[in-house]
C-alpha positions in Angstrom: 0.0 0.0 0.0 1.4 3.4 -1.0 1.7 5.9 1.9 -0.8 8.2 0.3 -3.4 5.3 0.1 -4.8 4.6 3.5 -7.5 2.0 4.2 -10.7 3.1 5.9 -9.6 1.2 8.9 -6.3 3.1 9.0 -8.0 6.5 8.8 -10.4 5.4 11.5 -7.5 4.3 13.7 -5.6 7.5 13.2 -8.6 9.8 13.8 -10.4 7.8 16.5 -13.7 7.5 14.7 -15.5 4.4 13.4 -15.3 3.4 9.7 -19.1 3.9 9.6 -18.6 7.5 10.5 -16.2 8.0 7.6 -18.7 6.5 5.2 -21.4 8.7 6.7 -19.3 11.8 6.3 -18.7 10.9 2.7 -22.4 10.3 2.1 -23.5 13.7 3.5 -20.8 15.6 1.6 -18.4 16.5 4.4 -15.6 14.4 3.0 -15.1 14.0 -0.7 -15.9 10.7 -2.3 -12.7 8.7 -2.2 -11.4 6.5 -5.1 -11.7 2.8 -4.7 -9.1 0.2 -5.5 -10.4 -3.3 -5.8 -13.7 -2.1 -4.4 -12.1 -0.7 -1.2 -11.9 3.0 -0.3 -8.5 4.5 -0.4 -7.8 7.8 1.4 -5.0 10.2 1.2 -3.4 12.1 4.1 -5.8 15.0 3.4 -8.7 12.9 4.6 -7.0 12.4 8.0 -6.5 16.2 8.3 -10.1 16.9 7.3 -11.4 14.5 9.9 -9.2 16.0 12.6 -10.6 19.5 11.7 -14.1 18.1 11.6 -13.8 16.6 15.1 -12.2 19.8 16.5 -15.1 21.8 15.0 -17.7 19.4 16.5 -16.1 19.7 19.9 -16.2 23.5 19.6 -20.0 23.2 19.1 -20.3 23.5 15.3 -23.1 21.4 13.6 -22.4 19.2 10.6 -24.2 21.7 8.4 -21.9 24.5 9.7 -18.8 22.3 9.2 -19.9 21.5 5.6 -20.1 25.2 5.0 -16.7 25.7 6.5 -15.2 23.0 4.2 -17.1 23.7 1.0 -19.4 26.7 1.3 -17.2 29.8 1.0 -15.7 31.5 -2.0 -12.6 29.7 -3.0 -10.7 33.0 -3.4 -11.4 34.1 0.1 -8.9 33.1 2.8 -10.2 30.1 4.7 -9.7 31.8 8.0 -12.3 34.4 7.0 -15.0 31.8 6.7 -14.1 30.3 10.0 -14.2 33.7 11.6 -17.7 34.5 10.2 -19.2 31.3 11.5 -17.4 31.5 14.9 -18.6 35.0 15.4 -22.2 33.9 14.6 -21.8 30.9 16.9 -20.6 33.1 19.8 -23.6 35.4 19.5 
């Protein structure tokens, strides 16, 4: 297995979540659909980082819909920190 190709079990182990949660996050659009090799999901290191950010945001009180917006809902040209700041300010109010 190439270092950039992690199994669903390896991503789950590294992030402390269940494989079923990874499949769910994919299904609801939080994580991008991952390519399959031999019918099995193969993740890159970016998936591990995204799950770590997702879990951090959940612990901070963000909903999955808010996290989806943080990951995918802002203008690609805007700095990512600006989107986080907007949602964090709204959450604090």
